[in-house]
N, C-alpha and C positions, 0 to 999 in steps of 0.2 A: 934279609929277614923280613917276613911279612908282618904287617901291623894289624892287630885285632881291632877292627872298626866298631864292633858291637859294644865296646865299652863306652863309646860316645853316644849310643842310641838314646839312652834315657835322658841325657842332657839335651839332645836334639828335640825329642818329643816335648819336653817341658818348655824349652825356649820357643819352639814353634807355636805351641798353643798360646803361650803368653803373647808372642808377637802378633798372632792373628786377633787376639782380644784387643790389643792396642790399635791394630789397624782398623778394626771394626769401630772403635771409639772415635778414631780420626774421621772415618767415613761419615759417621752420624753427625759429627761437628760440621763437616763439609756440607752435608745435606741441609743442616739448619741455615748455613750461610746462603745456599742457593734459594731456600724458601724465603729468607729475608730479602733477597733480591727480587722478590715478587714473581716467582714462578718461571721466568725465562731461563735461558742458558746463562751460566756464569762461569768465568774462568777459574773461580775458586781461589783459595788462599795458598800461596806458594809453599809456605811452611807445612801446611796440612798435606798438600799434594806430594811433597818430598817425603814426609813421614810415611804416607801410605805406600809410596813406591819402595822405600827402603825396607819396610816390613815384609813385603812380598819378595823383594830381591834377596833378602837375607835367607829366607826359607828356601828359595830356589837354589841358592848356592850351597847351603848346607845339605839339602836333600840330594843334590847331584854328587857331592863329594862322598856321601855315605851310601850311595847306591839305591836310594829310593826314587826310582825312575818315574813312577806315576806322579809323584808329588812334584818332582823337578819339571817334568814336561808340562803339567797343568799350570804351575805357577809361572813358568817361562812365558806362556801365552798371555796370562793375566798381566804380567809385568810389561809386556809389549803394549798392551792397551793402555795401561796406566802411564806409560811414557808419553803417549799421545796427549794425555791430560796435562802432564808436566810441560810439554812443549806447546800447548795450546793449539795443536792441530786437530784435536777433537774436543768439542765443548763438553763441559761438565753439566749434565742434566739429570733429571729424575730417572729416566730410563737407564742411563749408564750406572747411576748409583744403585738402583735396584739390582742390576745384574752383577755388579762388583760385590755387593753384600751377599748375594747368592753364591758367588765364587768363594768368598771368605768362608761361608758355611760349609761349602763342599771341600775346600782345602782342609778345614778342621776335621771333617769326616775322614779324609784321606790319611791325615796324620794319626787319628785314633785307630783307623783300621791297620795301619802299619805297626802301631804300638801293640795291638792285640794279635799281630801276626796273621791278619785276615786279608784276603783279596777283596778289592772294591770294584764293582762293575764300572766298566769304562764308558758305558752309555751316558751317564750323567755328565762326565767330563766333556764328552763330545757335544752334548746338548748345550752346555754353558758356553763352550768355546764357539759354537755356531752363533749363539746370541751375541757374543762379543764381536765376532766377525761382521755380523749384520749391522751392529752399531758403528763399527769403524769404517764400513765400506761406503757409507753415504757420501755423496759429493766428492769422490776420490778421483785420482788420476791413474792412468795406466802407462807405465814406462817400459820401453824396450832398450835393453842395455847390452852392449858388446864389451866384454872385459877380457883383455889379453895381457897378462903380466909380462913385464920386460925381462931382459936377460939377467939383471941384477936383483930381481925381486926377492929370491930366497936369500941371497948373500947379505941383503940388508935387514934380515930378520923378520920379514913380512910373512903373513899366513893368509892365503886366500879364503880359507874356511871361516875365519873370524869376520872378514868383510861380508861374506854371504850371510852369516848369522845376523850381523847388524842390519843388513838390508831386510832380512826376514822379520826383524823386530818392527819394521815400519809398516808391514802389511802382508799381503799374500804374495809369495815369491815362487816362481817356477824357474828351474835352472836346467839347462842342457849343456853338457860338457862336450867340447870338441877335442878329440884325441888325435887328429890327423897329423899333428906336428911331431908326434913321437917317432924317433928314428926306427925304421924297420930293420936296419942292420948297422953294425958298428957299435962303438962304445957310446953309452948314455952318460952325460954329465950329471951327477947326482945333485949338483947345486943349481941346475938350470930348470926352469919351468916350461914344459912343452904343452901345457894345457891352456885352453881358453874357454870362456863361457858365454852362452847366449841366455840372457835373463829377461823375464817378464815380471814386472812388479806392479801390483795394484795397491795403491796407498792413498790416504788422505794427507800424507806429509807433503811439504813444499819441496820444490826442486833443490832448494839450497841445502836441505838435509841430506839428500843423496850425494850432492857434490861434496859435502863435508866428509862423508864416509870414505870417499876415494881421494881426499885431499893429500893423504900421506903417500900415496903410490902413483899419483897422476904423472909425476915427472918421468918415470921409467916404465910406464905401462900405456897401452892403447885403450882408451875408454871412450865409447860412443853412447850417448844417451838421447833417445828420441821419446817424445811424449805424445800420447794419443788423447784427443779431447781434453786439452789442458784447461784447468780451471783453478786460478789462484784463489786461495781462501781469502775472506775479508781481512782487512788490515788488523782488526781486533783479534783475529785468530792467529795472525802471523807474528804477534809480539813475542819476543824472547826466543826466536828460532835459533839464535846463536848461544843460548844459555847452556851451561854445563858441557861445553865442547869436549873437555877432557874426559867426561864420563862416557861419551859416545865413541871415543877413539880406542880401537883395538881392545875392547873388552869391558871398559867402564870401571867403576870403583864400587867396592862393597860398602853398604851403609851400616850405620850403627844399629844395634838391636834396640827394640822398644821395650819399655817396662810393661809387665803384665797387669791385668786388671782383675783377675780372678784367681782363686785357689784351684790348682790343677793336680798337684801331687802332694806327697808328704814333705816335700822340700820346702824350706823357708829361705827367703832372701834376706840376709841380715847385713846391716850397714857395718862398715869397718869400725866406726866409732863405738858401736855397741860391743863388738868383739874385743876391741882394745880395752874397754872398761872392764869387761868380764875377766880378761887375763890379768889385769892389774889387781883386781880384787882377789883373785885366786892366789896371786903372789903374796899379798898382804896376809891372807888367811894362813898360808904355809909358814910365814915368818912368825906369826902369833902362836901357832901350834908349837913351833920349835922353842920359843921362849917359855911357854908353859911347861914343856917337857923338862927343860933345864931347872925350872923353879921347883917342880915336884921332887927332883932328885936330891935337893938339899932343903927340905921343908923345915922351917922353924917359925917362931912367931912373926919375925920380920918378913919371912918369905910368904907367910899366909896373907899378909896385907898385899904384897906384890901379886900373889896369885889371884886375889880378888880383883885387882885392877886389870890383870891379864884376861880374866874371864869376861870382864866388861868389854874389853877391846875385842875379844873373840866374838862376843854376841853382836857387837856393832858390825864387825866385818861380815859375819854370817848373814845378818839382815840385808846389808848392802849387796852381798853376793846373790841372795835370794831375789831381791828386787831386780838386779841386773839380768839374772837368768829369765825371770818372768817377762822382762821387757823384750827379750828375743822372741817370745811367743806372741807378743802384741803386734797386731796389724791394723792399719787404718781402715775405717769403715768404707773407704772407696772400694775395697775388695768385695764388699757385699753390695754396695750401691751401683757399682760399675756395670753390672749386667742389665739393669732395668731400663736404661736408655733404649736399647734395642727392643726389649719386651714391650715398652709403651709404644714405640714407633710402629711395630708390626701389628700389635693388637688393635691400636687405634685405626689403622688402615683397614683391617678386616671388619671392624665394627662401623666404619664410616663416620668416625668422630674425629674432631680436631683436639689434640691433647698435647700439652707441653710438660716435660718433666723438669722440675727444679730440685737441685740437690745442694744441701749445705751441711757443714760440720763433718764432711767426709774425712777430714784429717784426724778426727777423734779415734783413739786406738782401743781395740778390744781383743781379747784372747782369740787366737786362731781357732781353737776348738769351739768357742761360742759363735764365732762368725759362720763356721761351717753349718752349725745347727740352726742359725738364724735365717739363712737364705730362704728356706722353704716357707716359714711363716710370712716373711716379707713378700714373697711372690704371691701368696694367697691374698694378702691385703691389697697389693697393687692391682691384681686382677679383679678383685671385688670392686675397687674404685672405678676401674675402666668399664666394667660391665654393668654394675648396679648404680654407682654414684654419678658418673658423668653423663650428662644429657647430650643428645644430638645437637649440632650447631643451630638448627632452626629453632629448637625448643629453648635453647639458651638465649638466643636473640629475643624471642617472644617474652622471656622473663626479665629482659633488660640486662643480661649478662654478656660478656665478650664471647665471640664465637669459639675461641680457643680456650679450653678448660686447662686447669693447672693441677698437677699432682706434685706434692712436695714430700721429699724425704729429708729428714733433719736428724742429726745426732749430736749430743753434747754430754760431757761428763758432769755428773752431779754427785758430789761426795765420792764414795767408793763404788758408784754405779754409773751406768750409761743410760741415757734416756733417748729413745728413738721415736720419732713422730712420723706417721704416714697420714697425710691429710690431702683433701681435695676440695674444690669449690663447686661440687655437684649438688645433687638433690638432698643429701642427708637421709636419715631414716624416716620413712613415712609410717607413723604409728598405725594408721588405719589399714594400710596395705599389709603390714606385718601381722596385725591382729587377725585379719581375714585369713591369711595363710596359717597362722597358729591355730585358729579354730578348726581349720580343715584337717590338721594332723593331730588335734586333740591336746594341744599344749595349754590352751586357756579355755575357760568356760564360755558358753554362748553369750552370757550377759556381762562378762568381766570386762571392765574398762582397762584400756592399755595406754599408759602414758608414754612419753618419749623415753624416759628412763627404763621403763619395763620393756619397751620395744628393743632397746639396745641390749638388754639381757637376753631376749628371746632369739635374736639373730645368731647367738652362739649355740643354740640348741641343735643337736644332730638331726638331720632330716628336714630342717626348715630352710627353704629357699624362696626368695621373692622374684626369681627370674621367671619371665613369661614362657621361655622355651629353653630347652637344654642345648647348650653349645659347648665348644671346646674350652671355654673359660669358666662356665659355671652352670648352675641349674640342677645339680644332682643332690643338693642338700648337704654337701661336705665342704669344708673349707674353714669357716670361722671357728667351728668347734675344734678342728685340728690345730688351728693357730693357738687357741687358748691352752690346749694340752701341751703343745710344744714349748710355749713360753713358760708354763709352770714347771715343766721338766727341766728347764734351765735355771730354776730357782728365781724366776723373774715375776714381775707383776704386770697387770694389763688393765688399761682403762680406756674408755671411749667417750667422746664428746660429739654429739650430733646436733646440728642446727637445721631443722627442716627447711629445704629450699636454698640453703646457703652452703652446706657442705658438712664434712665429717672429719674427725681426727681420731686416730688410734694412737695411744701412747703406750710404749713398752719400756719397762725398767728392768735392766739386767745387771748382775754383778760383772765386773770387768774380767774376771777369770773364774773358771770352774775348778781350778787346781788348788787355789789358796783362798781362804776366807778369814775375816776377822770375826771372832765369836766370843761369847761369854760362857765361861765354865760355870755350871750350876750343879748343885747336888740335890738329890732326893733319896732319903734313906742312906743305904750304903753305896749308891751308884752316883756316877757323875755323867753329865751330858754337856754337849756344846750347843748353844742356841746362836744361830747366825746373827751378827750384830745388826745387819741391815733391816731385820724385821722387828727389832725392839724399839718400842716407842718410849716407854718409861718403866720404872720399877716403883712399887708402892708397898707400904706396910698395910696388911689387910685389917679391916675392922669388921667384927662379927655383925654389927648392926646394919652393915650395907649388903649383907648376904640375903638373897631372896630365892625362894623355891617356886617355880612356875610349873603348873601341871602340864606335862607333855613336852616341856622344854628344858627340864633339868634345872641346874642351879645358875643363877645370875648374880653378878656383883655390880653395885652401883659405883661408877667412876665419873665424878663431876656431872651428875645429872643424867648420865647415860647408863643403861643396863647392858653389860657385856656377858656373853656366855663364859662360865667358869670351867676350866679344864684342870684337873688335878693330875700332874705328871706322874706321881707315884701310882695312881690307879690305872692310868693309861699304859704304863710300862710294866706293871706288876712288881714294882720295887717295894720291898718290905721296910718297915721302920720309918716311913715318911712322917713328918711333923703334922700336927693338926693345923686347921686353917688359921687360927689366931696366932700361931707361932711361925708360920711360913712367910713367904714373900711372893707378892703378885708381880708378874711380868706382863705388861700390856704389849701384845704382839699384833702386827697388822700385815695382812696379805690379801691380795685380790680385792682391795678396797674395803675389807671388813676387819674388825678388831675382836680379839678375845683376850681373856685374862688367864694366864697360866700360873698355877700355884706350884712353887718349888720350895725347897728348904732354905737354900742360901745361895748367894753369889760368891764365887771364889776369886776369879781373876779374868781379865780380858786376855784372850789368846789369839795368835795368828796361827792357823792350822792348815795342814795339807790334807785335802780330801781324798779318801780312798773309797773305791766302790765296794759297798757291802754285797750288792746283788751279784756281781761277777765273781766275788771271792767266797761268798757264803750263800745267801738267799735274800729275797726281798723281805724286809721287816716293816710292819705297819708303823707309820709316823717317824720313820728313820730315813734320812737322806743319804747317809754314808757313815764312814768312821774315820778316825784319825789316831795317831800315836803321839801321846804327850811326851814331854822331855824325860820323864822317868821310865818311859817304855810301856806305859799302860795304854791299852786300846780304849778309846772313848767314842761313844756314838754321837752323831750329829743329828739334831732334830729336823724333821721336815715340817717347817712352820705352815706351809701352804696346805698340806694334808690335815694338820691340826685344825686350821681355820675351817676347812671344808667339813670336817667331822662335827665341829661345833654348830655349823649352819644346818646340818642334816639332823 
C-alpha cells in the first residue's frame, strides 16, 4: 500500500519556514559575536554553530523524504559548508556569514515556491553554491584516493555510496569507478563487491577527517591516500577535529527542530499545559451543566437556592474557560520583534550606518491577530529611525555620541493593555526642517511658528517627508500617517516624545485582544451601547453652569479648569428620548492624547463582551466599532471612541 506523502506537506512547509527563521536568528547572534571579537575571523560559539547546522540538516532530511529535490540538494551543500564551521576547518567570518544568510533567504524562497506549486529558477541556487565553494576552497588540499572494498565489505553491512557522500561533504569530489574486476563469465556472487574507485578530493579539511571516514572499513579494504601540495591548517583551526565522530560515521544524526520566530500560517503552537487546563475546564463546565439540569427537573424553593449557587458556579467556570481559550490565542511579542534584527542589520549596511538593536519585554503576550496587524506599523517606525533618526558614525562622533547607534524595542503590560516603545538615540525631530518641508507642501503658513510638539504632529501628515532623496526605505511621504491609521484601527493609542539631538520615542498602547473587551453598558433613550473601558477616564454628574457655547466650536463643558468638547450620544446616533443635559451623565473619554465629554443617560453595568464585526456582517456605521450580543440575546453596538474624539476635534 502506497503512503500519501502530500498530507505531510503543510507541516513540512510550516516547520521549514520556522526552522529557517530560527537559523537566521542564530546566524545574526553569531555575527554579533564575530564583531565583538573585533573584526577578525572567529571560531564562533559551538552551541550556535550546532543550532545553525541542525536547522539546515533538518530541512534537508525532510525535503529529501518528501520528494522536494531542489530544496534537498541546495540545503545539502549548505550543510556541507556549515559542517566546516562546526569542525573549525573553515573560519567563521563576515564573508561567510553574508553568504549563509543569503542561502537562508534562498532556501526560504525555495520552500515558498514549493508550497505554491511553482518552479524556482536553478540559476540562483548555482550562484550561491558557487560562492560557498569559493569560500571553502581557500587554502585547501587536494587528495588522490584509491578505494577498493574487501571481500567482506557488503557482508558486514557497509555501503560505499555513504562513504562517497561523506567525502563529498568535505569539499569537491570527483569519482571514477573501476569495473574491470567484474567477472565476464560464470556466476557473480551477489554479496561480493567487484568495484573500486579512484577519487580526487579538494578540501580544506584535515587529513585526519578523511582517515576518520574510512576508519570503519580500513581493516578489510585497500585504501591509499596521497596528498598534493599539503598544507596543515593552523592549530587554532584544527581544534576539535575529533568532535562528533558519531555524527560523521555512516550518515550522521538528525538534529532537533528549532522554534519559529514569526507567524507563518494559521496554525498556532500551543503548550501542553494550556491544552490540559482547557480540557479540565471543559470537563468542569459539563459537570456543572449536568447538575443544573437535574436541579431544574425538581424545582422547588429549596432547589431555587441551589440553582442560584449552580448558576454562580457555571458563570465562574465559563469565565475561566473563556480566559483559557483566549490564552491559546496569545503569543509572545518575540513573534513580532524577532524579524527586526535582520531588518536593522541589512538596512544599516545599505545606509552605511552602525546600528545595534536592543529588545526587551519580548515575553509579554499579545493576541495573535493583533500581532499580525502590528508588524507593519512597527516596520515603518524602525525604518523611519534607521533612515531619518540615526546619524552616520562620523556625525555621531562629532556630536559626542558613540559610533554605534541604538534602536530599542520594548513591550510591557499595563492594566488591560500592552505598551510598545520604539526608540532611538538619533537626531530626534528637527522643528526647523519639518517646518520648511511643511511650508513647501502647504501644511503651515509662511509665518507660522513650529514648536517641537507641532513638528511631531506634522510628521504624521500624508505627503510630508524630510528625506533628502527617495530610497527603498523612505522619501515618498507615506509611512507615519499609515502607522497612525493602523494603530487606531486596532483600537489603540499613539504618542511621540522627541528630544532634538538626543533621540525619539514612539509609544503605542493596544488592547491585549481584539476578540474580547471590557466595556461599560450605557443607555441613551431606548438604546444601549457599550463604551470600551480602556478609554474611560471618569464619570461626572453634569452641572448646567459649566456648559459653554463657543462660536464655531460647538458646546464645551468645564472639567477642573479645562474646557472639553461636549458630544451628545443621543444626537450622534439619532436615538429618541434622550435625557436633557442636567439629568444625564458625563463620561470623560480619552483617545489619541485628547479628551472629550460624552453625554449619556445612565450607566448600567460593566460587561466583558465578544466583539463582532459590523462592517463584514452589515455595513460600516459612523462612530461604531462593532457589535456584541448580551446575555439576554440582544445585539448592542460598541462605540468607536477614537472616531468620536476625532469628530470633536474637527
